[in-house]
C-alpha positions in Angstrom: -20.1 -5.3 -4.9 -19.4 -2.1 -6.9 -16.2 -1.7 -8.8 -14.5 1.7 -8.9 -14.0 3.6 -12.1 -10.6 5.1 -11.5 -8.4 2.2 -10.4 -5.1 4.0 -11.0 -5.9 6.8 -8.6 -6.9 4.4 -5.8 -3.8 2.2 -6.3 -1.5 5.2 -6.1 -3.2 7.3 -3.4 -4.9 4.8 -1.1 -3.4 4.9 2.4 -4.3 1.3 2.9 -2.0 0.2 0.1 1.1 2.1 1.0 2.1 -0.2 3.9 1.7 -3.1 1.5 3.9 -1.5 -1.1 6.5 -0.6 1.6 6.5 -4.2 3.1 6.9 -5.6 -0.4 9.9 -3.4 -1.3 11.5 -4.1 2.1 10.9 -7.8 1.6 12.5 -7.9 -1.8 15.5 -5.7 -0.8 17.6 -8.7 0.4 17.2 -10.4 -2.9 18.2 -7.3 -4.9 21.1 -6.2 -2.5 22.3 -9.4 -0.8 24.2 -7.6 2.1 20.8 -6.3 3.4 19.9 -9.9 4.3 19.1 -9.9 8.1 19.0 -6.1 8.2 15.3 -5.9 8.8 13.6 -8.5 11.0 10.7 -10.4 9.6 8.4 -9.2 12.4 8.9 -5.6 11.2 7.4 -6.5 7.8 4.4 -8.0 9.6 4.1 -4.9 11.7 4.1 -2.7 8.6 1.4 -4.8 7.0 -0.7 -4.5 10.2 -0.9 -0.8 9.5 -2.9 -1.4 6.3 -6.4 -1.7 8.0 -5.8 1.7 9.8 -5.3 3.3 6.4 -8.5 1.8 5.2 -10.7 3.6 7.9 -9.2 7.1 7.3 -11.4 9.3 5.1 -9.5 10.1 1.9 -11.2 12.9 0.0 -8.9 12.6 -3.0 -10.3 9.2 -3.7 -14.0 10.2 -3.8 -15.5 9.3 -7.1 -17.0 12.1 -9.1 -19.3 12.1 -12.1 -16.6 13.4 -14.4 -14.0 10.7 -13.4 -12.2 9.3 -16.3 -12.1 5.5 -16.8 
């Protein structure tokens, strides 16, 4: 297993992580704004999380590691 050098770029630009971030925000919304409880069904969060593997198989040229990448 090889660890990447520029973790911040991957965490912000990876298409596989955006559905995880969105599901997390939508899952926390009812705790922050109580009247949103029941607004979004639980199966919708699972569906959003199921999009994550599709983002993993898309080539993302912005995330290619170069020799001059900062750590």
